[in-house]
C-alpha positions in Angstrom: 0.2 -0.2 0.5 2.9 2.3 0.9 4.7 1.6 -2.5 1.5 2.9 -4.3 0.6 6.4 -1.9 2.0 9.4 -3.1 3.0 11.9 -0.2 3.0 15.6 0.3 5.7 17.1 1.4 5.9 20.7 3.1 9.1 22.3 3.4 9.6 24.5 6.1 7.6 24.1 9.6 7.6 27.8 10.8 4.3 29.9 11.1 3.4 29.2 7.7 4.7 25.7 6.9 3.3 23.8 10.4 -0.1 25.0 10.5 -0.1 24.1 6.7 1.1 20.3 7.6 -1.0 20.1 10.0 -4.0 20.8 7.6 -2.7 18.9 5.0 -1.9 16.1 7.3 -6.0 15.2 8.3 -6.9 14.5 4.3 -3.5 13.1 2.7 -0.4 11.2 3.3 2.1 14.7 4.7 5.7 14.3 5.5 6.8 17.8 7.5 10.8 18.9 6.5 12.9 21.4 8.2 16.6 22.7 8.7 15.9 22.2 12.6 15.9 17.9 12.9 14.0 18.4 16.2 11.1 19.4 14.1 11.2 16.6 11.5 9.6 13.2 12.4 12.7 10.7 11.5 10.5 7.6 11.5 7.7 8.7 9.7 10.2 9.9 6.8 12.2 6.5 6.5 8.6 4.9 6.4 7.3 6.2 3.7 10.6 7.0 1.8 10.0 5.0 -1.3 6.5 6.7 -1.6 6.8 9.2 -4.6 6.2 12.8 -4.2 3.0 14.4 -5.7 3.7 18.1 -4.0 6.2 19.8 -2.5 5.1 22.3 -0.7 7.7 25.7 0.1 7.1 27.4 3.2 10.2 28.4 4.1 11.3 32.3 4.4 12.0 34.5 1.4 16.1 35.5 1.1 18.4 36.1 -1.9 19.0 32.4 -1.8 15.6 31.2 -1.9 15.9 30.0 -5.6 19.3 28.0 -4.7 17.3 26.6 -1.5 13.9 25.6 -3.6 15.9 23.7 -6.2 17.6 21.9 -3.7 14.4 20.8 -2.7 13.3 20.2 -5.6 16.1 17.6 -6.2 16.2 16.4 -3.0 12.5 15.0 -2.9 11.9 14.4 -7.0 7.4 16.1 -6.8 5.2 16.6 -9.7 4.5 19.7 -8.4 6.0 22.4 -6.4 3.8 25.1 -4.7 5.3 28.1 -3.0 3.5 29.3 0.1 5.9 31.9 1.1 5.7 35.3 0.6 8.0 36.2 -1.7 9.2 39.1 -4.6 7.6 39.7 -7.6 8.5 37.3 -10.7 9.9 34.7 -8.4 7.1 32.2 -9.7 8.1 32.6 -13.3 12.1 32.8 -12.9 11.7 29.9 -10.9 9.5 28.4 -13.3 12.9 28.7 -16.4 14.6 26.7 -14.2 12.6 23.5 -13.1 11.1 21.0 -15.8 8.0 20.6 -13.2 5.1 23.3 -12.8 5.5 25.8 -10.5 2.0 26.8 -8.2 2.0 30.6 -6.4 -0.1 30.3 -3.6 0.2 33.7 -1.3 -0.5 33.0 2.4 -3.5 35.2 4.5 -3.7 34.6 8.1 -2.8 35.9 11.6 0.0 33.7 12.5 -1.4 33.1 16.0 -4.9 31.3 14.4 -3.5 30.4 11.0 -4.9 27.1 10.7 -8.4 28.1 10.8 -7.4 31.2 8.6 -6.6 28.9 6.3 -10.2 27.8 5.8 -11.4 30.8 6.3 -10.0 33.1 3.2 -10.0 31.7 0.0 -6.4 30.4 -1.0 -5.5 31.9 -4.6 -3.2 30.5 -6.7 -1.4 31.1 -10.1 0.0 29.1 -11.9 2.3 30.1 -15.7 1.2 30.3 -18.9 4.1 28.0 -20.3 4.2 25.7 -16.6 4.6 21.8 -18.2 1.8 19.4 -17.4 -0.2 23.4 -16.4 -3.7 21.6 -15.8 -2.8 18.3 -14.0 -0.9 20.8 -11.2 -4.7 22.8 -10.8 -6.7 20.0 -10.8 -4.2 18.3 -8.3 -4.2 21.3 -6.3 -7.4 22.2 -6.2 -8.0 18.4 -5.2 -6.2 18.7 -2.0 -7.3 22.0 -0.8 -10.6 21.4 -1.2 -9.9 17.9 0.9 -8.5 20.3 3.9 -11.7 22.8 3.6 -9.3 25.4 1.8 -11.3 27.2 -0.6 -9.5 28.0 -4.0 -9.2 30.8 -6.6 -6.4 31.2 -9.3 -5.2 34.3 -10.3 -4.5 35.5 -14.4 -0.8 34.9 -13.6 1.9 34.4 -10.8 2.7 38.3 -10.5 -0.9 39.4 -10.1 -0.8 37.5 -7.2 3.1 38.1 -5.7 1.7 42.0 -6.0 -1.2 41.1 -4.3 0.0 39.3 -1.7 2.7 42.9 -0.8 0.4 45.8 -1.9 -2.1 45.2 -1.1 -1.9 43.2 2.0 1.0 44.0 4.0 2.6 47.1 2.3 -1.6 48.7 2.7 -1.9 47.7 6.5 1.3 49.6 6.7 0.1 52.8 5.2 -2.8 52.4 7.4 -0.8 52.1 10.7 1.3 55.3 9.6 -1.4 57.1 9.1 -3.0 56.5 13.1 0.6 57.1 13.8 1.0 60.4 11.8 -2.6 61.6 13.4 -1.2 60.4 16.3 1.4 63.0 16.8 -0.3 65.6 15.6 -2.9 64.9 18.6 -0.7 65.6 20.6 1.2 68.0 19.2 -2.0 70.1 19.7 -2.9 68.5 22.9 -5.9 66.6 21.4 -7.2 63.2 22.6 -6.6 60.3 19.4 -9.7 58.5 20.1 -12.0 61.4 20.9 -10.6 63.2 17.5 -11.2 60.2 15.8 -14.9 59.9 16.6 -15.6 62.2 13.9 -15.3 59.8 11.3 -17.0 57.1 12.8 -20.1 57.6 11.1 -18.6 58.3 8.0 -16.7 54.8 8.0 -20.1 53.2 9.3 -21.9 54.7 6.1 -19.0 54.8 3.3 -16.7 52.5 5.1 -13.5 54.2 3.7 -12.1 55.8 7.2 -10.8 52.9 9.2 -9.7 53.8 12.5 -6.1 52.1 13.1 -4.5 51.6 16.7 -1.3 54.1 16.9 1.5 51.6 17.7 3.9 50.4 16.7 4.9 47.7 13.4 6.6 45.0 14.6 6.0 41.1 13.4 7.3 39.1 10.5 5.4 40.7 7.7 4.6 44.3 7.2 8.3 45.6 7.8 10.0 42.5 6.2 7.6 42.9 3.1 9.1 46.0 2.1 12.2 44.8 1.4 10.8 42.7 -1.2 9.6 45.4 -3.9 12.9 48.1 -3.4 10.2 51.2 -3.8 11.6 53.9 -2.3 8.1 55.3 -1.6 6.9 51.8 0.2 10.1 52.5 2.4 8.6 55.4 3.5 6.4 52.9 5.9 9.8 52.0 7.7 10.8 55.1 7.8 8.0 56.6 9.5 7.6 53.1 11.8 11.3 53.7 13.3 10.2 57.8 13.6 7.4 57.2 15.7 9.0 54.0 17.8 11.9 56.7 18.8 9.3 59.8 19.4 6.9 57.5 21.4 8.1 55.1 24.8 5.5 52.9 24.6 4.4 52.6 20.8 4.8 48.9 21.0 2.6 48.4 24.0 -0.3 51.1 23.1 -1.5 48.0 20.7 -2.6 46.4 24.5 -5.8 49.6 24.6 -6.9 48.1 21.5 -6.8 44.8 21.1 -8.2 43.7 25.0 
């Protein structure tokens, strides 16, 4: 039985990879792999070593060696399809596709890290594949099948670059701008000795009726998404998010704890 059952490999068991591993494991043979040997189930890897790999799910951080690391993983596990769940810089999927003979799918991940397993099923899992990918329809069919079996909705975008940009521009960087504006408006409120929350009540009804005046808490932007993802774009305008955030941290000693007031 083991010789004919194909396996899924999840490479990178961090904040994204571990929830994906747990989700896929419920309905398919899934093996977790990580550079941290303590996170690997060695007995399970040995048990299913001869089983061929259907999909290799890439959940490792994006670095200057990302392409090299992915190609090493592809050679190690020899999958039929490669799926990238990591946040990556624009054109990474297309570049990788030119270097591999198997289809490469990009599927950006959305959700809050502390509840990622829940959010994976809460949000639609967008995906995209290059037009010149080999066995394109096979890859799409198998990806949809495994996601559906795990209770995850999927939707295909026209090309990988659209989704790569969507993750950074319309998700993390957009959130960064919103928090930046909260930081700026708080600095101005303090300058005029005005209560930040009272000032923002002026827009409450506008946001209620029009939905375009969101009030954010004026805290420090930390974590592993908003600021690090800016480095994937190399855009001077977007880098202002980082500069404003740094200035705010220096000006307000409570910048890293103010969120407790708004996230009880």
